[in-house]
C-alpha positions in Angstrom: 96.3 212.1 74.3 98.8 213.2 71.6 100.6 216.7 71.7 98.5 218.7 69.3 100.1 221.3 67.0 98.2 223.6 64.8 100.5 224.5 61.7 98.8 228.0 61.2 99.5 231.6 61.9 95.8 232.6 61.5 94.2 234.0 64.7 91.0 232.9 63.5 92.0 229.3 63.2 93.6 229.4 66.7 90.4 230.9 68.0 88.3 228.0 66.5 90.4 225.3 67.6 90.4 226.7 71.1 86.5 225.9 71.0 87.5 222.2 71.2 89.0 222.7 74.7 92.0 220.7 73.9 95.5 221.6 74.7 97.5 222.7 71.5 100.5 224.7 70.5 101.1 226.6 67.4 104.2 226.1 65.2 103.9 228.1 61.8 105.1 226.2 58.9 107.4 228.4 56.6 106.4 226.9 53.2 105.8 228.3 49.7 101.9 228.8 49.7 101.7 229.1 45.9 98.9 227.0 44.3 98.3 226.0 40.7 95.4 228.0 39.7 94.9 225.9 36.6 94.1 222.6 38.5 91.1 221.7 40.5 91.0 224.3 43.3 89.7 222.1 46.0 92.5 219.6 45.3 95.1 222.5 45.4 93.7 223.7 48.6 94.1 220.2 50.0 97.5 219.8 48.9 98.4 223.2 50.5 96.9 222.0 53.9 99.1 218.8 53.7 102.2 220.6 52.8 101.8 223.1 55.8 101.1 220.1 58.1 103.9 218.0 56.8 106.4 220.7 57.0 105.8 220.9 60.8 105.4 217.1 61.2 108.9 216.8 59.7 110.4 218.3 63.1 107.5 217.3 65.4 107.0 213.5 64.7 105.7 212.9 68.2 102.7 215.3 67.7 99.4 215.3 65.9 99.7 218.0 63.2 96.7 220.1 62.0 97.3 222.0 58.8 94.6 224.2 57.0 94.0 226.7 54.4 90.9 228.5 52.7 90.2 229.6 49.3 87.4 231.8 48.0 86.2 230.8 44.4 83.8 232.2 42.0 83.2 231.2 38.4 86.0 228.6 39.2 88.5 231.3 39.7 90.3 231.6 43.0 90.1 235.0 45.1 93.1 234.9 47.4 94.2 237.7 50.0 94.3 241.0 47.9 97.8 242.5 47.3 96.4 246.0 47.0 93.4 248.2 48.0 92.3 248.2 44.4 92.5 244.5 44.1 90.2 244.2 47.2 87.7 246.6 45.7 87.7 244.6 42.5 87.2 241.2 44.5 84.3 242.8 46.4 82.6 244.0 43.2 83.0 240.6 41.8 81.2 239.1 44.9 78.5 241.7 44.9 75.1 240.3 44.4 76.4 236.8 43.6 77.1 233.4 45.2 80.5 231.9 45.6 82.1 229.0 47.4 84.6 229.1 50.2 86.8 225.8 50.4 88.8 225.0 53.5 91.3 222.2 53.1 92.6 220.4 56.2 95.2 217.8 56.9 95.7 215.8 60.2 99.0 214.0 60.5 99.5 211.5 63.3 102.1 208.8 63.6 103.1 209.2 59.9 99.6 208.8 58.6 97.9 211.8 56.8 94.2 212.3 56.5 93.2 215.2 54.3 89.6 216.6 53.6 87.9 219.7 52.6 84.7 221.4 53.4 82.8 223.7 51.1 80.4 226.3 51.8 78.4 228.6 49.7 78.1 232.4 50.5 75.5 234.8 48.8 76.2 238.5 48.9 73.7 241.4 48.8 74.4 244.0 46.2 77.2 246.3 47.2 77.4 250.0 46.5 80.6 251.6 45.6 80.6 253.6 48.9 80.1 250.4 50.9 83.1 248.9 49.0 85.2 251.9 49.5 84.3 252.3 53.3 84.9 248.5 53.9 88.3 248.5 52.2 89.4 251.7 54.0 88.7 249.8 57.3 91.6 247.5 56.4 89.6 244.3 57.4 89.8 242.9 53.9 93.4 243.1 53.5 94.5 239.8 54.9 91.3 237.8 54.0 90.9 235.4 51.2 88.1 237.0 49.0 88.6 240.5 50.8 86.0 240.1 53.4 85.7 238.6 56.9 82.2 236.9 57.7 83.0 237.1 61.5 83.7 240.9 61.2 82.3 243.9 59.4 81.8 241.8 56.3 78.8 240.1 58.0 76.6 243.0 57.0 77.0 242.0 53.2 76.1 238.4 53.6 72.5 237.5 52.4 72.8 233.7 53.4 75.2 230.9 53.7 74.8 227.2 52.8 77.1 224.9 54.6 79.4 225.2 57.8 79.9 228.7 58.9 83.2 227.8 60.4 84.5 226.6 57.0 84.1 230.2 55.8 85.9 231.4 59.0 88.9 229.1 58.2 88.5 225.7 60.1 85.6 223.4 59.8 85.7 222.8 63.5 82.7 220.1 63.8 84.1 217.9 61.1 87.7 218.3 62.6 86.5 217.3 65.9 84.7 214.4 64.5 87.9 213.2 62.8 90.0 213.9 65.8 88.0 211.9 68.0 89.7 208.6 67.0 93.2 209.9 68.1 92.1 211.4 71.4 
C-alpha cells in the first residue's frame, strides 16, 4: 500500500479520512488559494484541489497525495470563508430560506498521475431570523467555514434538507474517494 498524505489543514477532512481506517499523514500545502470567480466555479475548485495536491507531491513523489477544497455557491456566486462578522451575517441572510450548492473538488496524485473529480450537493435552509443569525455568528463557528456555517455543528439546526452526499458538505466526499482509492491500495 502506498504512503498516503492528506494535503489539507482542515480538521474536518482529517476526521473524515480517518473513517477509511487507512494510515495517512498530513502535510499542508502552502499555496495561494485564490480562485478566479469569473470562471466556472466547479472547475476552479477542482484546479485548487490539484494545486494543493501537486504542491505536496513535488516533495513527496513516493506517496499518494489527496488534495481537496470546498466552495459554497448560490446564484453562481461563491461564498468563501467570511472575513468579518458582518460578512458572515450577510452570507447567512443570503442562504436563509433558499437552496445552494456545496462543491468539493478532490485530486489524487499517485506515481505522477493525477485524477481530479468533484462532488456537488444541494443544501436547503429554513428561514433564519436576525436573532438566530446574530447568535450563530457570535458563537464563532461560522468564521472559518465556507458559506459561514458548519452542517456538522450548530449550523445543522438551520438545514431543511440536503440532496447529495453529506460528506461533500462537510468537506470530503468520503464514499466516492474510497471507491477511487481502491485501485491504488
